C-alpha positions in Angstrom: 28.1 -42.4 -51.9 26.2 -43.9 -55.0 23.7 -43.9 -52.7 23.5 -40.5 -52.2 24.7 -39.7 -56.2 22.4 -41.9 -57.3 18.4 -41.7 -55.6 15.2 -44.5 -56.2 14.3 -43.2 -59.7 10.4 -44.0 -60.8 12.0 -46.9 -63.1 13.6 -48.7 -60.1 10.2 -48.5 -58.6 8.6 -49.6 -61.5 11.3 -52.3 -62.0 10.9 -53.6 -58.4 6.8 -53.5 -58.4 6.6 -55.9 -61.6 9.7 -58.2 -60.1 6.9 -59.0 -57.3 4.3 -59.4 -59.2 6.2 -62.6 -60.9 8.7 -63.2 -57.4 6.9 -62.4 -54.8 9.5 -60.6 -53.0 11.1 -56.9 -53.2 14.0 -54.9 -53.1 13.6 -53.5 -49.3 16.8 -50.8 -51.0 14.8 -49.2 -53.4 11.5 -49.9 -50.8 13.1 -48.1 -48.3 16.3 -45.9 -49.2 17.6 -45.1 -45.6 18.5 -48.7 -44.7 21.7 -48.1 -46.4 22.6 -46.0 -43.4 21.6 -48.8 -41.3 24.3 -51.4 -42.6 26.7 -48.8 -43.6 26.2 -45.1 -41.6 25.8 -42.0 -43.0 28.0 -40.5 -45.6 29.2 -37.5 -44.0 32.0 -40.1 -41.6 33.6 -39.3 -38.5 34.5 -36.1 -36.0 35.6 -36.7 -33.3 36.5 -33.0 -31.1 39.0 -32.6 -28.3 39.5 -30.0 -26.7 37.7 -26.6 -28.8 39.6 -29.0 -32.2 37.0 -31.2 -35.0 38.8 -34.5 -36.3 36.6 -35.2 -39.5 36.8 -38.4 -41.4 35.1 -39.6 -44.7 33.9 -40.6 -46.3 33.4 -43.9 -44.7 32.9 -46.3 -45.1 35.3 -45.5 -47.6 36.2 -47.6 -51.3 39.1 -46.3 -52.5 40.8 -42.6 -51.2 38.6 -40.9 -47.3 40.3 -37.3 -46.0 41.2 -36.1 -43.3 40.2 -33.1 -41.9 41.0 -31.5 -38.6 39.5 -27.3 -38.0 39.0 -25.2 -35.2 36.0 -24.7 -33.9 34.5 -21.0 -34.3 34.2 -20.2 -30.6 37.5 -20.5 -30.0 39.5 -17.8 -29.7 42.4 -17.4 -31.6 44.0 -20.9 -33.3 47.6 -22.4 -31.2 49.8 -21.0 -33.2 51.3 -23.0 -35.7 48.2 -24.9 -36.3 47.0 -24.8 -39.9 50.6 -24.8 -42.2 49.1 -25.4 -45.3 51.9 -28.3 -45.9 50.4 -30.4 -43.6 46.7 -29.5 -43.5 47.6 -28.4 -39.1 48.5 -33.0 -38.9 51.6 -33.5 -37.4 51.1 -37.6 -37.7 48.9 -39.8 -38.7 48.9 -43.8 -38.2 47.2 -46.7 -39.9 46.2 -50.0 -37.7 44.9 -52.8 -39.0 42.3 -55.1 -36.9 45.1 -56.9 -35.4 46.7 -54.0 -34.0 49.7 -53.8 -37.2 51.3 -50.3 -38.3 50.2 -50.7 -41.5 52.2 -48.3 -44.3 50.1 -46.0 -46.6 50.0 -43.9 -49.1 49.0 -40.4 -48.7 49.4 -36.5 -50.3 47.7 -32.7 -48.8 45.5 -31.5 -51.1 43.1 -28.5 -50.6 43.7 -28.3 -47.0 43.3 -31.9 -46.5 45.1 -35.7 -46.1 44.1 -38.0 -48.6 44.3 -41.9 -47.5 44.9 -43.9 -50.7 43.3 -47.3 -49.7 42.9 -49.2 -52.5 44.3 -52.7 -52.8 43.6 -53.2 -49.2 41.6 -55.6 -48.0 38.3 -54.7 -46.7 37.7 -54.7 -43.0 38.4 -51.7 -40.1 41.2 -49.9 -39.5 41.9 -47.4 -37.2 43.9 -43.7 -37.9 45.7 -41.8 -34.8 46.2 -38.8 -35.6 48.8 -36.0 -34.2 47.6 -32.7 -34.4 49.2 -29.5 -33.1 47.8 -29.3 -29.9 46.0 -33.0 -28.9 45.5 -36.1 -31.4 41.9 -38.5 -31.8 41.3 -41.5 -33.5 38.9 -42.6 -35.3 38.0 -46.0 -37.2 37.6 -46.6 -40.4 35.5 -49.2 -42.5 37.2 -49.9 -46.2 34.5 -51.7 -48.8 
């Protein structure tokens, strides 16, 4: 997220050029900010569709918290009954699984139509989140930094 919030400035480019004159090496992320996406993926997170419902997780990779949203596609004639309960954002259940296949307890809250998972204190690595909603389910990978 820092990459998007704080783009390379002229001062950083100047410093990168000065360092090159002395050390003969450069910071590739100053010269090519897009390399961040090659390493960490795009900040939009993950999106998976299932029968007209889309599961979105962002940001991904995550430092402390990520948001999970399920949305009906605009071309659906009607939303499934009970699908967007404001208490649960349409999510019936979720599970977080570590790289060993073990279910991990996680603090979660519902806020502004989103399920917010608090991964602060978790070890860096890959996790799977399994989400079930009224008409289906989805699974996505979360990378914890």
